[in-house]
C-alpha positions, 0 to 999 in steps of 0.5 A: 225611309231607313230602319233606324235601330235606336239603342238607348244604351249607345244615345251618348256615344252616338251624339258625339260620333255625330258632333265629330263628323258634323265639325269634320265635314263643316272644316272640311269646306274650308280645311283639308283634313288629315286623310288619316283623321277624314278616314278614322271618323268614318270608319267610326261612323260606320263600325256598325257595318253598313252599305254603301249607297249613292244619292242623286241629288235633283237634276235640274230642270229645263225650260223654254224662254217663256218659261214652258217647262221642257224637262222634268223630274219624276221621282222613283226608287231603287230598292236593295236589302242587307240580307244578313240584318233580317236575321237567321230565321229562314221562316222570317226571310221567306215571310218577307220574301213574300210580302217584297214579291207582291209589292215588287210584282217579282217571283217569291223565289227570286227574292227569297234567294237573295235574302239567303246566304250563299255556300259558306254561309256569308251574307252579301252587304247589299243586294238589288232588288229592284229598280225602278220602282214606283212611288207607290211601292216604295211607300209600301215597302217602307211601311213593312218597316223590313231590317236592313231594307235601302230604299234610295230616291232615283229621277225619271227624265219626264219630256213633256213636249214629247217628239218636239223637243227630243233631238234638241234635249237627248235624254237621261238614263237612271243613273242620271246620265245624259245622252245627246243634246242639252241633257249631255252637253250640260250634263255636270250642270244639270246633274249637280253633285250626288252624296255617296255614302256607307249606309249605317242607320244612324242620324248621322247618314241623313244630316251629313247627305243633305249636307254634301248633296248639291243639286243642279241647275235649271237652264232656261233655253233660247228656244221659243216653244210656239215657233218650234211647233209652227216649224215642226207642222209646217216643215211636216206637211212639206215633207210628207207633200213632197214625199221626201226623205226628210227636211231640217228647219233653223231659225235663229237670231243673227244679232245674238246667235240665239237658236229660237227653233231646231226642227228635223223631221221625221222626229221621234220620241226617246223611247222609239229612238231606243228602239231602232236597232244600232245599226239602223239608227238615224243621226239624232239631230240632224241639224248639228250631225248631218253634213251635206254639200250645200248648193247655190246658197253658198254663192252669197259666201262667194259673192262676199269674198269677192267683194270684200277682197277687192277683186271685184265691185257692184260694177263688175262684169263678165261675159256668160257663156252657159258652160266653160271648161273651167281648172279641168272640168265643165262649169255649167249654169243650172239652165246650161248642159256641155254642148246646149249652153244658154248664153247670157252675154254680159252679166253685172255682178248682182245677177250672177247671184240673183240668177245664180250663175255658176260660172260667174262665181267660179270666175270670182274666185279664179278670175278671167282674161282681164280681171283677178279672182279671189284665188285659193289663199284668200278663199279658203282664209275667208272659209276658215273665218266663216267657221267652216271645217270645225264645228261651230261650238253651239252648247249641244252635244254631238256637232259635227265639223263638215269636210273642207278640203283644205290646200296641200291635202290630198283631196285638194284639187284646183277643179274642187277649189272652183266648185266650192264656190257655188257649194260643191266639193264642200260639205257643211251641217245645216247650223254651219251654214246659217251660222256663217251667212248670219254675218251678212244679216249682222254686218259682218260679224258672226255671233256664238251659236247657242241654246241655252239662255240663262242658268239658275242655280238656287237664287242665283241668275245668271245669263248667257251673254251674246258673243261674237266669235268672227268677222270674216267681212266688213259692214259695208260688204255685209250690207251690199250682199245683203241687198243683192239677197233682197233682189233675188226674192223681190226683183221680178222676172222669170229668172229671180228664183227666190220669188216664192219665198215672198212674206206680204207685207215685209222685204225678205233677203234670201237666196235658192239652193239646189245641191246634187246628191252622191250617189255611187260617188256620182252627182245624180240629176235626179236625187237633190237637196233643195235649200232656202236661206233667208232673212227678215225684215230685209232692211234689218233682219231680226230673224235668219231661217234656213231650209234644207228638204232632203230628196223632195219630188219637185228637185228644186228649191226655189220650188219647194224650199222658198214657198216653205220659207214664206210659209214660216216666216209668215207665222213667226213675224206674228209670233215674235210680234215683229211689224210689217214694214211700213208700220214698222217704220212709222214705229220708228219715225215716232220714236217708238221700238218696233221690236219690244219683244224679248 
């Protein structure tokens, strides 16, 4: 695509230069050349004059776990010219300007001015004419064979799935720089190695360019496109019906840390996001950026800490008064208010979680008249082990760390310590929350959350191996809490708040949550985050799902998030070929694999 000035009298010299530079480059792969020699070789190669050009490699493509394309490159061009190469004739420059302007849809005067010398009669070595330019325009310009014209290939990133994947993937500009999500996190892996050279118009340029450009690696994600679509449809319907601000759903495999679906609504295309004024832009991916107080779904971790530390067992009981003054503040259960309490009397350990009692979880931490609690030191040790207060390390750009008021920091206080037992006074991201609770589904082991399944570099494929990052609780504790979470969905009774999360043919383990939003420094009685977190199947979790709806009309997690869990889980067990409980148990009895799908 470059104009090559062939001077027959210099053929021998050119071939000598080519051979010398190629040998130098080949040697430089194994031996470090003397910088002076290297500089001399390239000085000789560019002695005839030239312009500096950066050639971009092919950016790696991105696929879902089933090979569906998520990000692909479209070839475009950047067009520039070396005005001095055209010759001094103003008439000749005008003729070229007319043709260039016609093809590039520019003003003839604008093009002509870029081809003329400055007031000192000097020409710039290179002038950019237009970028990006379509494939058809580039071909038309190349056919003109204009001296000094440089037509560089550049790549525009295309996202065939549109809004479905935009928050996960991020986007790429015309300089092949990724922003947000996977595109920015894996920028160097996807971008490959470009090549900057001084163009001389010699064959040497093409040879050395091809030797030194390295294409980016392809990525296959853990995301399942069909699961992502199912989740988005269900979430969008709930958000719209509830007239909510928005919502987030994350689906993971708790045994591997693979993220199978991650959706926040409303979503947007990259063009829509870029059109939003800077001071009004929403969080790009709320699933990893937004921090919120999780509310009662956090109680499963408090229960785990109480059992794991040994301060309570399944025979533990306490006397419930509905409301209590603890650590200088009023703690009430959801159906009680100071002065209007609903006292339940003696309550066993499991019912604290099943009935979602704030006063009970507070006593798990702070103790009572005849029993000790987990205590501040041990509790905050558990929070560290569960991964709060720091990013999870997921391989997407833009993750927030959350907020924990650690002991010996200005925001810490005894009442705040007690509040954390039921998910107030601590802020987490949706991904942090699900990653931590996955320990309960995975025998106490937390796996590193990740979104890339494999890398492909040429013909070499490297799989991402699941990696454990923490064991905050024992396997025995995890199994005990998992059994209680199953009862929190499957038991009968009016105070089994998770019953609307049930899925026909499957046992579900889960926990509802309703956290008050903070408005003007005060907890609101009208605005909430409604949540549900759960596993299916309950006795051998293959899917963990977090639901969070921001400011739903119906307020409660049990009324908003639990039914959405049921709808999504009902679709995903079919998609991921997870057999119903009775068939699964029969398959195991017969020696089969009930989870045969990758």
